[in-house]
Structure formats: C-alpha cells, structure tokens
C-alpha positions in Angstrom: 15.8 -15.9 -10.7 14.1 -13.0 -12.6 14.1 -9.5 -11.2 10.3 -9.9 -10.5 11.0 -13.1 -8.5 13.8 -11.3 -6.6 11.5 -8.4 -5.9 8.7 -10.6 -4.5 11.0 -12.7 -2.4 12.5 -9.6 -0.6 15.9 -9.9 -2.3 17.7 -7.0 -3.9 16.4 -6.4 -7.4 16.8 -4.0 -10.4 13.6 -1.9 -10.6 14.7 -0.7 -14.1 14.2 -4.3 -15.4 12.1 -4.1 -18.6 9.5 -6.6 -17.2 9.0 -4.5 -14.0 9.0 -1.2 -15.9 6.2 -2.6 -18.2 4.2 -3.8 -15.1 4.5 -0.3 -13.5 3.3 1.3 -16.8 0.3 -1.1 -16.9 -0.5 -0.1 -13.2 -0.2 3.6 -13.9 -2.4 3.3 -17.0 -5.1 1.6 -14.9 -4.7 4.2 -12.1 -5.1 7.0 -14.6 -8.4 5.4 -15.7 -9.5 5.1 -12.1 -8.5 8.7 -11.2 -10.3 10.1 -14.3 -13.6 8.2 -13.8 -16.8 9.7 -12.5 -18.6 8.4 -9.4 -21.5 7.4 -11.6 -19.1 5.1 -13.6 -19.2 2.3 -11.1 -19.0 -0.3 -13.8 -15.7 1.3 -15.1 -14.3 1.4 -11.6 -15.2 -2.3 -11.0 -13.5 -3.2 -14.3 -10.4 -1.2 -13.3 -10.3 -2.8 -9.8 -10.5 -6.3 -11.4 -7.5 -5.5 -13.6 -5.5 -3.4 -11.2 -5.5 -5.3 -7.9 -4.3 -8.8 -7.1 -7.6 -9.3 -5.2 -10.3 -7.1 -3.8 -13.5 -7.7 -1.8 -17.0 -6.2 -2.1 -17.8 -2.6 -1.6 -14.3 -1.2 -2.3 -14.3 2.6 -2.6 -11.4 4.8 -3.6 -11.6 8.5 -3.7 -9.4 9.8 -6.5 -6.6 10.5 -6.8 -5.1 7.2 -5.8 -1.6 6.0 -6.7 0.3 2.7 -6.7 3.2 1.1 -8.5 1.9 -2.2 -9.7 -1.4 -2.8 -8.1 -1.1 -6.5 -8.7 0.7 -7.0 -5.3 -2.3 -5.4 -3.4 -5.0 -7.6 -1.9 -8.0 -5.8 -0.4 -10.7 -7.2 1.8 -14.4 -6.2 1.9 -15.5 -2.7 2.6 -12.1 -1.0 2.2 -12.2 2.8 1.8 -9.3 5.0 0.6 -9.9 8.7 1.0 -8.3 11.2 -1.4 -4.7 11.2 -2.4 -3.5 7.8 -0.9 -0.3 6.2 -2.2 0.6 2.5 -2.1 4.1 1.6 -3.3 3.7 -2.2 -3.8 6.8 -4.0 -5.0 6.1 -6.3 -2.1 2.7 -7.7 -1.1 0.2 -5.4 0.6 -2.6 -7.2 2.4 -5.5 -5.2 3.7 -8.3 -6.9 5.7 -12.0 -6.2 5.9 -13.5 -2.9 7.1 -10.3 -0.9 6.8 -10.4 2.9 6.4 -7.6 5.1 5.1 -7.6 8.8 5.8 -6.6 11.3 3.1 -2.9 11.2 2.0 -2.3 7.9 3.9 0.8 6.1 2.4 2.0 2.6 2.4 5.6 1.9 1.4 7.0 -1.6 0.8 10.1 -0.5 -1.2 13.3 0.2 0.7 16.9 1.1 -0.3 20.3 0.2 1.2 21.6 2.5 3.9 25.1 2.4 2.4 25.7 5.0 -0.3 27.9 2.6 -2.2 25.1 0.0 -2.3 22.5 2.6 -3.2 24.7 3.6 -6.2 24.0 0.2 -7.7 20.3 1.4 -8.1 19.1 -1.9 -6.6 16.4 -1.9 -4.0 14.4 -4.4 -2.0 10.9 -4.6 -0.6 9.1 -6.0 2.5 5.4 -6.8 2.8 2.9 -4.7 4.7 -0.2 -6.3 6.4 -3.2 -4.3 7.7 -5.6 -6.6 9.6 -9.4 -6.1 9.7 -11.1 -3.2 11.4 -8.2 -0.8 11.2 -8.4 2.9 10.7 -5.3 4.6 9.3 -5.5 8.4 9.9 -4.8 11.1 7.3 -1.2 11.6 6.4 0.0 8.4 8.2 3.0 6.6 6.6 3.4 2.8 7.0 7.0 1.7 6.3 8.2 -1.6 4.8 7.6 -4.8 6.7 5.0 -3.5 9.3 1.8 -5.2 10.4 -1.1 -3.3 11.9 -3.1 -5.5 14.3 -6.8 -6.0 14.1 -9.0 -3.1 15.2 -6.2 -0.7 15.8 -6.2 3.0 15.0 -3.2 4.8 13.6 -3.3 8.6 14.4 -3.0 11.2 11.7 0.5 11.9 10.6 2.0 8.9 12.3 5.1 7.2 10.9 4.8 3.5 11.5 8.3 2.0 11.7 7.4 -1.3 13.5 4.4 -3.6 14.1 1.4 -2.3 16.0 -0.5 -4.8 18.1 -4.3 -5.4 17.8 -6.8 -3.1 19.6 -4.7 0.0 20.3 -4.5 3.6 19.3 -1.0 4.4 18.1 0.4 7.7 17.0 3.5 9.9 16.6 6.9 9.9 14.8 8.0 7.2 15.3 4.6 5.7 16.0 4.1 4.3 19.4 1.1 2.8 21.3 -0.8 5.5 23.2 -3.6 3.4 24.7 -6.0 0.5 24.2 -9.2 1.1 22.2 
C-alpha cells in the first residue's frame, strides 16, 4: 500500500513521503494563485477551482486568503461560500453539501496524530473524513476536528470546537461544541 493509499484509508502514514509532499506543493501553488487573484478574474478562479478541488459545484465563492493541504480531497456542493482566512487540512476526504456558509477563520482538520509521545516520534499521522451536509452555517473561528459530521441545516456558533457529530437542524456552540437548541 502506498503512503497516499494509507492516508486515504485512515491508516497511519508518512506525510513526508515524496508523492504526498509533491501533492501538497501542487495544492499550495494553486492556493497561491487563488489568493493572489482579483475579484474580476473569475475565469482564473474557475480554472484554479477546477485544478485544486476534487469536485465543486456552481457558484463557489472563496474570499482570500484560503488555505488547504491538497485540495484534491475536498468536494464542494453548489453555492458554497468561504469567508476570509479559512483553513481546510484535507489528507482525508472533506465533503461539503450545497448552500454551506463558512464564517471568517473557520477551520476543518482531518489530520490527527497519536496521543502517545513514543508513537508521535515516528512522525506518522492518520486522517479521518469530515462531512458537512447541505444548508449548514459554520460560524467564524469554529474548528471542526477529524471524523465529524455536521447534519443538514445546522448552525455551528462562532468559536465552537466540534469534537463529535452534530445532528441535523440544531444550533450548536461552545468548547467542546454541544447542542444548544433546535433551529
């Protein structure tokens, strides 16, 4: 199994692998182009979106700066909006539904590291996918940790740290994030 195959399967992998390092460089080059484009350069942005993301729908809008590892593991639905300074660490799949809004500095992490210092010293890591269903609003500064799913139509409050799945149709906030009420 290659390091890339291990990464995508959720197994421990070596992020310093040359194939993975090259894929991250490619992603960063494309992100650089995106972050240095002008609003009037919609054709350039569309070209970057096509090359960067695994899939994207119509009417994608990203306010620069935006950051990601690979980009190729990110699938975005229609009418997705990222406000300024969002980060998506995507060694595992990140799936975003339609009509999803991200506040400024929202962050999605799929990468994780062993809790044991001895295991961490091997420099190996693993990753777990994140899924954000349609109609979700992620508030500014919220952090979504590896392996979580945000249910359809839910709202994640600003600054929340999402450590476990959030059901559909709720407002959830806090650190750790918890359901506050239905929406």
